[in-house]
C-alpha positions, -999 to +999 in steps of 0.1 A: +023-125+560+035-160+572+058-182+553+031-206+540+014-177+523+046-166+507+051-201+492+015-202+479+019-168+464+051-178+446+035-208+430+028-199+393-008-204+383-014-227+354-029-216+320-066-207+321-089-236+311-103-235+275-134-215+270-167-231+261-183-209+234-220-205+231-242-189+205-257-155+216-274-137+187-276-133+150-286-102+130-295-104+093-297-142+091-306-154+056-335-178+052-330-210+032-329-201-005-327-164+000-303-147-025-274-129-011-272-092-022-236-080-027-243-046-011-254-064+022-221-082+028-205-069+060-170-054+054-161-039+088-168-046+125-158-026+156-167-024+193-164+009+211-140+011+241-168+004+266-182-025+247-217-010+250-219-002+212-210-022+181-207-008+146-207-027+113-201-014+078-211-031+045-203-030+008-233-008+002-217+021+022-241+017+052-231+019+088-253+000+113-251+006+150-261-018+178-263-011+215-261-033+245-293-040+264-285-065+291-268-039+314-296-014+310-322-038+324-304-038+357-301+000+357-263+004+358-231-004+340-217-039+344-187-025+363-209-007+388-230-038+393-199-059+399-188-034+426-221-039+443-218-077+441-249-078+419-253-113+405-247-111+368-257-143+349-267-128+316-244-127+286-239-096+265-270-089+244-273-062+217-302-047+198-304-027+166-299+010+173-298+028+140-282+029+106-272+056+081-257+058+046-221+067+052-207+066+016-221+068-019-205+055-051-184+082-068-165+086-100-131+102-103-132+119-136-095+128-137-085+092-133-116+076-150-119+056-118-150+043-101-148+047-063-170+021-047-190+029-015-178-001+005-168+007+041-132-005+046-128+005+083-148+019+112-132+034+143-151+048+174-140+081+188-146+096+223-182+102+233-193+137+244-226+150+258-243+117+252-235+117+215-216+089+197-188+098+173-171+075+148-149+075+117-157+055+086-138+052+054-141+038+019-112+036-005-107+074-008-127+094+017-129+094+055-160+108+073-165+119+109-200+111+121-220+123+151-250+101+162-272+117+188-307+113+202-328+144+196-362+151+209-389+155+183-403+190+180-439+197+170-459+228+161-489+236+183-513+264+192-522+275+157-548+303+151-566+279+127-590+255+145-580+221+131-616+208+136-628+232+109-601+223+085-612+205+053-599+171+047-594+176+009-557+179+001-546+211-016-515+218-037-489+237-018-460+257-032-425+263-019-420+283+013-454+275+026-473+291-003-507+278-014-524+280-048-555+296-033-535+327-027-528+330-064-565+336-069-566+362-041-592+342-024-590+330+012-587+293+019-619+274+024-605+255+054-612+284+078-633+316+079-621+350+090-643+364+117-659+399+112-633+425+123-605+400+118-585+381+144-582+400+177-545+391+179-520+373+157-509+341+175-477+327+161-473+289+160-455+275+191-428+248+187-430+224+216-406+195+224-424+162+227-413+132+248-405+113+216-369+110+205-352+101+172-316+092+164-300+116+140-267+108+123-248+139+110-216+140+090-195+166+108-164+165+086-151+149+054-114+142+051-109+138+013-083+141-015-053+130+006-048+095-008-038+084-043-042+048-034-068+028-016-071+034+021-066+002+041-065+015+077-076+043+100-066+044+136-074+068+165-047+082+186-049+079+224-047+117+227-083+119+214-073+147+189-056+130+160-059+099+138-039+083+110-050+070+076-029+046+056-029+035+019-005+013+000+024+038+000+017+066+025+004+072+061-012+106+068-017+122+102-049+142+107-064+164+134-101+155+139-110+192+139-092+200+106-104+183+074-086+203+048-050+194+056-030+164+068+006+156+074+024+128+056+044+109+082+053+078+062+061+076+025+075+044+010+069+054-026+102+051-045+114+077-070+109+051-097+078+029-093+097+000-109+118-001-078+088-007-055+093-039-035+067-037-007+035-018+002+018-008+035-010-032+044-022-021+078-014+006+104-024+012+140-016+037+168-002+024+201-032+023+226-014+043+253+015+062+239+004+089+215+038+091+198+041+054+188+025+036+159+031+004+140+025-005+103+029-038+085+040-045+050+034-070+022+068-086+029+057-098+063+075-071+084+062-048+111+078-014+117+073+005+150+079+042+145+082+071+170+067+104+159+092+123+181+121+113+160+113+133+129+085+148+110+088+123+082+093+089+097+115+073+071+135+054+097+118+030+121+124+026+158+121-012+156+116-038+129+098-070+136+102-098+110+108-135+110+136-149+090+125-176+065+139-210+068+167-217+043+154-238+013+118-230+020+114-203-006+088-208-034+067-187-058+041-182-031+065-172-002+061-135-005+023-137-012+015-157+019+040-137+040+020-105+034+004-092+067-033-085+063-040-070+098-022-059+130-037-052+164-021-040+196-030-057+229-049-034+253-017-027+274+003-020+243+030-045+252+021-071+225+013-069+189-008-095+169-003-099+132-022-121+107-007-133+074-023-159+051-010-189+069-005-179+105-012-156+135+019-142+152+022-126+186+050-101+190+065-086+221+074-050+212+104-053+235+118-083+216+125-078+179+143-111+173+111-130+164+075-137+174+067-148+209+041-173+196+030-185+162-004-201+156-009-222+125-043-213+109-040-224+073-011-249+073-035-275+059-039-253+027-002-254+018-006-282-008-035-262-024-018-229-028-018-232-066-056-236-067-060-207-042-038-185-064-058-194-095-091-183-078-075-153-060-083-167-026-047-164-016-051-126-016-080-127+010-073-104+039-083-120+072-085-098+103-074-107+138-083-097+173-072-101+210-092-106+241-094-076+265-070-094+290-046-104+262-048-142+271-065-153+238-064-144+201-088-151+173-090-149+135-112-161+107-109-188+081-128-205+052-161-224+055-173-196+078-150-209+105-130-189+131-103-200+154-095-191+190-060-197+205-048-194+241-016-174+243-009-175+280+023-193+290+017-231+288-017-228+272-025-253+244-061-240+238-071-243+201-108-240+194-124-240+159-159-226+157-184-221+129-204-189+124-238-205+128-263-210+156-244-242+166-208-230+167-194-263+180-211-283+152-178-287+133-158-296+164-139-329+163-123-341+195-086-345+189-059-349+214-043-316+222-008-313+208+019-303+233+033-269+228+068-270+213+094-246+225+118-233+198+142-213+219+150-206+255+126-177+251+088-182+255+084-186+217+059-213+211+045-229+179+011-246+179+000-265+149-035-270+136-047-299+115-023-305+086-043-329+063-043-316+027-076-305+012-095-305+045-101-278+071-090-278+107-117-303+116-113-328+088-140-313+066-136-302+030-132-265+030-151-239+010-131-210-002-162-191-013-175-188+023-149-169+043-150-152+076-128-121+072-141-097+098-144-103+136-140-083+168-135-092+205-155-074+232-130-051+251-139-064+286-157-098+282-153-130+264-177-122+236-169-123+198-188-106+170-181-120+135-194-115+100-204-143+077-215-126+044-244-104+054-250-120+088-236-108+121-231-136+146-223-131+183-209-156+207-200-156+244-181-179+268 
């Protein structure tokens, strides 16, 4: 390598340019004036690891699966086509695959408590033998599902000649019985030849070319949580997963449904001493012994399962100290973390509280690497949001596959995408509609402001009271809580009430 090449290689590349988002697809779009059914509201979204399948869960306890179609048209996976330099110009396209009823409403008679069927979380498991596996949970019960294409079997080669069969329907009994037999008379749909049948030919079951998708519940993990389950997360070992409620985190083996191990318990001896609850939990994507969980006080704890069976002590604690004099009645409410997600490489951790998105480096527990203001413009309206309970809304967050961008939802069916590469000032606000850029207002990009000598950056959104990030009055009734980023491409799926919108860049 010559010297000129070395100089060129040492020059740091600038931040990637902002993405231009375009509408891709919508499923379940409501027509004008159509009434929204509560059971149809989407409550969970999840891509599988390949990005070829997408699952949604709703408040009616249903799980709907979608599969990618644009790669199938070219006869190979996207990665294989890229290796062959196949020109790919199409964006990810999905089609409806199947749906099944995952949970039903239940009633706990011991506690006189209704358990609603709403799907809280969906997590994909490893595929095997062409079958898809996933975990779904409501407030109390986790289920392990297998979805597989099965060939339809038909019965053929009967003794009875179907052409001689009568068309008149007859009443049949259980186990194949017929009322004619009760009268000891042969059926009138066929005649027995003199001397009887020369041989008894049993019906033959043949497999046709038709296939049907069958969803089977393989296991039910129940009776392990006294409080509502808020998270489930698969381990990278492919054998275990965790489930978390307000006070406990349990570790399960996928093969064993009748026992779990309690690994985190924050329940005090006296419930009056309770100061915080668990709000979200997730396994590290690569290290099977590490997991993180967040709390209602705005802190994230990283724990190592190798330290002890009951992880009362944490390996690392991530929290941001509040500025002196800034405390108010709402401080603890808006500090509560509603969702955490690891980046694909496991180095960074993204958290969402009511006001902000924070990006943490798990090697640096002094404070977040970046803070992105999402709801700063709502600070003057916190009283109103508290009165109508909107302040307790739990917004999810997600990271792009390469870790260079983060996204989260907001009110008025808006979601926001931020660039988190060093030097990036990308801040995009999009609306969950067929014209995502409709609400965009061109404003001069604000320079990033360094807080310390570290790469900690704060980016501020619009801060006008009573209006959203684009200067429009916001609607707290329409909120975009759930969204997911495709694992390998710049494609986002988000839920606006009962509609699933998909965008690409």
